[in-house]
C-alpha positions in Angstrom: -148.9 4.7 -36.5 -150.2 7.5 -38.9 -153.3 7.5 -40.8 -153.3 7.6 -44.8 -155.9 7.2 -47.2 -155.5 3.9 -49.9 -157.2 2.4 -52.8 -157.2 -1.3 -52.4 -157.9 -2.3 -56.0 -158.3 0.2 -59.2 -161.3 2.3 -59.4 -162.0 1.8 -55.9 -163.3 4.7 -53.3 -160.3 5.3 -51.2 -160.4 4.2 -47.2 -158.6 5.1 -44.4 -155.6 3.2 -43.1 -153.1 2.9 -40.4 -149.5 2.5 -41.4 -146.5 1.7 -39.2 -143.8 4.0 -39.5 -140.6 2.6 -40.8 -137.0 3.7 -39.9 -135.6 6.8 -41.1 -132.6 5.9 -43.4 -129.3 8.1 -43.0 -130.3 9.9 -46.4 -134.1 10.0 -45.8 -136.5 13.1 -44.4 -139.8 12.4 -42.8 -142.3 15.1 -43.3 -145.6 15.9 -41.4 -147.8 16.6 -44.4 -149.8 19.8 -44.4 -151.3 19.9 -47.9 -151.3 17.3 -50.9 -152.5 18.6 -54.1 -154.2 15.7 -56.3 -152.9 15.3 -59.7 -154.3 13.7 -63.0 -151.4 11.2 -62.6 -152.5 10.3 -59.1 -155.9 8.9 -60.8 -153.9 7.5 -63.4 -152.0 5.3 -60.6 -155.2 4.8 -58.5 -156.9 3.4 -61.7 -153.8 1.5 -62.7 -153.8 3.1 -66.1 -150.0 2.7 -66.6 -149.9 -0.7 -65.4 -147.4 -0.2 -62.6 -149.8 0.4 -59.3 -149.4 -2.1 -56.5 -152.1 -1.8 -53.9 -153.2 -0.7 -51.2 -151.9 2.5 -53.2 -151.4 5.5 -51.1 -151.2 8.4 -53.8 -150.0 11.9 -53.4 -147.1 13.9 -54.8 -147.7 17.3 -54.6 -147.0 17.5 -50.8 -146.2 20.5 -48.6 -145.5 19.9 -44.7 -142.7 20.3 -42.3 -139.9 18.1 -41.6 -140.0 15.7 -38.6 -136.8 13.8 -38.7 -133.8 13.8 -40.7 -131.2 11.1 -41.4 -127.8 11.1 -39.8 -126.4 12.3 -43.2 -128.9 14.7 -44.1 -127.2 18.3 -43.6 -129.2 20.7 -45.7 -132.5 20.1 -44.2 -133.8 20.5 -40.3 -136.4 19.7 -38.4 -139.4 22.2 -38.7 -138.4 23.3 -42.1 -141.2 23.9 -44.3 -140.6 21.6 -47.2 -142.3 20.0 -50.7 -142.0 16.8 -52.6 -143.1 16.3 -56.0 -143.2 13.4 -58.2 -139.7 12.0 -57.7 -138.8 10.6 -54.1 -135.0 9.5 -54.9 -132.5 9.4 -57.5 -129.0 7.5 -58.0 -127.1 10.6 -57.8 -124.1 8.9 -59.7 -125.6 8.5 -63.3 -124.6 11.2 -65.9 -128.0 12.7 -65.9 -127.5 13.2 -62.1 -124.3 14.3 -62.2 -125.2 16.8 -64.7 -127.7 18.4 -62.6 -130.6 16.6 -64.5 -132.2 14.5 -61.9 -135.5 14.5 -63.5 -134.0 12.4 -66.3 -132.4 9.7 -64.1 -133.3 6.1 -65.1 -133.1 5.0 -61.5 -135.4 7.9 -60.3 -137.9 6.6 -57.7 -141.3 7.8 -58.0 -143.3 9.2 -54.8 -146.0 6.6 -55.5 -144.4 4.2 -57.3 -144.0 1.0 -55.0 -144.0 3.5 -52.0 -146.4 5.3 -49.9 -147.3 8.9 -50.9 -148.9 12.1 -49.5 -152.2 11.2 -49.0 -151.4 10.7 -45.7 -150.0 12.2 -42.3 -146.6 11.6 -43.0 -144.2 10.8 -45.8 -140.8 9.6 -46.1 -138.4 10.6 -49.1 -134.6 10.7 -49.9 -133.2 14.2 -49.1 -132.3 14.9 -52.4 -135.6 15.2 -53.4 -137.2 17.3 -50.7 -137.1 21.3 -51.5 -136.8 23.8 -49.1 -140.2 26.5 -49.6 -139.2 30.0 -49.5 -141.1 32.5 -47.4 -143.5 34.7 -49.4 -145.7 31.6 -50.8 -149.1 30.7 -49.9 -148.5 27.1 -48.5 -151.9 25.8 -49.3 -151.5 26.4 -53.0 -147.8 25.4 -53.3 -148.4 21.7 -53.8 -149.4 21.7 -57.2 -146.1 23.9 -58.3 -143.9 20.7 -57.5 -145.7 18.8 -60.1 -147.9 20.8 -62.5 -146.2 24.0 -62.1 -142.7 22.8 -62.6 -143.6 20.6 -65.6 -144.4 24.1 -67.2 -141.6 26.0 -65.8 -138.9 23.6 -66.7 -139.1 24.2 -70.6 -138.3 27.8 -69.9 -135.2 26.8 -68.5 -134.1 24.0 -70.8 -134.6 25.7 -73.9 -133.9 29.0 -73.1 -136.8 30.8 -73.9 -136.3 34.6 -73.9 -138.1 37.6 -72.3 -138.7 39.1 -75.8 -140.2 35.7 -77.4 -143.9 35.1 -78.4 -145.2 32.1 -76.9 -148.9 30.3 -76.7 -150.2 27.7 -74.4 -152.8 25.2 -75.6 -155.2 24.4 -73.2 -156.3 26.5 -70.3 -156.5 23.9 -67.1 -154.4 22.9 -64.3 -151.3 23.2 -66.4 -152.1 26.0 -68.7 -153.1 28.4 -66.2 -149.8 28.1 -64.5 -147.9 28.4 -67.7 -149.7 31.5 -68.7 -148.4 33.0 -65.3 -145.0 31.9 -65.7 -144.5 33.0 -69.4 -146.0 36.4 -68.5 -143.8 37.1 -65.6 -140.9 35.8 -67.6 -141.6 38.5 -69.6 -143.1 37.0 -72.8 -145.8 38.0 -75.1 -148.5 35.4 -74.2 -151.2 34.0 -76.1 -153.8 31.4 -75.1 -155.4 28.7 -77.4 -158.8 27.8 -75.9 -162.3 26.7 -76.8 -164.1 28.2 -74.2 -165.6 31.8 -73.7 -165.5 31.1 -69.8 -161.6 30.2 -70.1 -160.6 32.8 -72.6 -161.6 35.8 -69.8 -159.7 33.5 -67.2 -156.7 33.4 -69.5 -156.8 37.1 -69.9 -156.9 37.4 -66.3 -154.0 35.3 -65.7 -151.8 37.2 -67.8 -152.3 36.4 -71.7 -152.1 39.0 -73.9 -154.4 37.6 -76.7 -156.3 34.5 -77.1 -157.4 32.4 -80.0 -160.2 30.2 -80.2 -158.8 26.3 -80.7 -161.9 25.2 -82.4 -161.7 27.8 -85.3 -158.8 26.5 -88.1 -159.2 29.8 -89.9 -158.2 31.8 -86.6 -155.3 29.2 -85.8 -154.2 29.7 -89.6 -154.5 33.1 -89.3 -151.4 33.0 -86.8 -149.2 31.3 -89.1 -145.5 32.2 -88.2 -146.3 34.1 -85.0 -144.9 32.3 -82.4 -141.3 31.4 -81.1 -142.8 28.4 -78.9 -145.7 26.8 -78.5 -146.7 24.4 -75.6 -149.2 22.1 -75.2 -150.8 21.2 -72.0 -153.5 19.1 -73.4 -153.8 15.0 -73.5 -156.1 14.9 -76.4 -155.3 14.7 -80.4 -155.3 17.9 -82.3 -154.2 19.0 -85.7 -150.5 19.3 -84.6 -149.8 20.2 -88.3 -151.8 23.3 -87.9 -150.1 24.3 -84.6 -146.6 23.8 -86.2 -147.5 26.2 -89.0 -148.0 28.9 -86.4 -144.5 28.6 -85.4 -141.8 31.2 -86.7 -138.4 29.7 -88.2 -136.7 27.7 -85.7 -139.7 28.0 -83.5 -140.7 25.0 -81.0 -143.7 22.9 -80.4 -143.4 21.5 -77.0 -145.4 18.7 -75.7 -146.3 18.3 -71.3 -149.7 17.1 -72.0 -149.3 13.3 -71.8 -151.2 12.7 -75.2 -151.8 8.8 -75.8 -152.4 9.2 -79.5 -149.6 9.1 -82.1 -148.5 12.6 -83.2 -149.4 13.0 -86.9 -146.8 15.3 -88.2 -145.6 16.3 -91.9 -141.8 16.4 -92.3 -141.5 19.2 -94.6 -143.0 22.4 -92.7 -140.5 21.3 -89.8 -137.6 20.7 -92.2 -138.2 24.2 -94.3 -138.5 26.1 -91.5 -135.9 24.4 -88.9 -138.7 24.0 -86.6 -138.4 21.7 -83.6 -140.9 19.3 -81.9 -139.8 18.3 -78.0 -141.4 17.2 -74.9 -140.1 17.0 -71.2 -141.1 15.7 -67.9 -141.0 17.3 -64.4 -137.9 19.3 -63.5 -134.7 18.7 -61.1 -134.9 20.0 -57.6 -132.6 22.6 -58.3 -135.2 24.2 -61.0 -137.9 23.2 -58.6 -136.2 25.5 -56.2 -135.8 28.2 -58.9 -139.3 28.0 -59.7 -140.3 28.6 -56.2 -138.0 31.5 -55.9 -139.6 32.8 -59.3 -143.0 32.3 -58.0 -142.5 34.1 -54.7 -141.1 37.1 -56.5 -143.9 37.3 -59.2 -146.7 36.3 -56.8 -147.5 33.3 -58.6 -150.0 30.6 -57.7 -152.4 28.4 -59.0 -156.1 28.7 -58.5 -157.2 25.7 -56.1 -160.3 24.1 -54.6 -159.6 23.1 -51.2 -161.1 19.9 -49.2 -160.2 18.6 -46.3 -158.5 15.0 -45.9 -161.8 13.6 -44.8 -163.4 14.3 -48.0 -161.0 12.9 -50.4 -163.2 10.9 -52.4 -165.3 14.0 -52.9 -162.1 15.9 -54.0 -161.1 13.0 -56.7 -164.7 13.2 -58.0 -164.3 16.9 -58.6 -161.1 16.6 -60.3 -162.3 13.7 -62.8 -165.7 15.6 -63.2 -163.2 18.3 -65.4 -165.0 20.8 -63.5 -162.3 21.9 -61.2 -160.6 25.3 -61.3 -158.1 24.4 -61.5 -156.1 22.6 -59.2 -157.6 20.3 -56.1 -155.6 20.1 -52.7 -156.1 18.3 -49.9 -155.4 20.1 -46.2 -155.1 18.3 -43.0 
């Protein structure tokens, strides 16, 4: 038996439960969890905001730990190896997306916390294809958020061939945005941060932003007309997107990784006349996650975290829900 923390119904406090370990499949890996980040997606699942939660629900998909067992057909991971696990815990490995290396776009991909137990536990089991080895040189306490928030902002760099000479902008300096600034600065880009907070303005500069723009000042945003090759939105609120489209150069891209639920109100002519693009993307494939981890190790990139013991998991969740966490919350055994 191993310990886990589960919600028994939407919006309920998490309670400690005991789980009977299941047999490890031939292609599976069992991980002894050391750290697990808490993501807003965990909150959405715990509260059944997406209508696909089943209870008792053990959330947690920013897992860092060591391999405890491997299935008979697993050859690329070994017992004792330090690994991580993100949003996906398995893929079909046969569809066109998987065969092209875009496992994160697999329609049959299994969610780590959808219909199965996640990383708010002493152990978690996943298909070996979704488990990624962690390179030396990374602070393990801070690696978990890279497997969700980190890869979410890193993946577009690879998918859209963002160049080191590009001028890029980040909307929202929070759990995603503060990592985007670090990655894009290290990539070689000139980085501008859109933020509405003086406190976050100073922090954005400390993370590597070269410039900041007050996102509550339409005149300041308008003054940036035609400045950026790429603008990434990490927020989940409705903004005047046409104003941000105007900040793009011809052939520029407005890219969404923040899951705003409001429809996008966009005028076509600014897109058409400037041949501008609007796009979005999810987390990345295991190969891209591995590339991101190597890049993070090389450039000393890590999220700013607040750490809590698993015994204080409800306090940690409340801290994240408050909106005051700076900037990711991580649980540790």
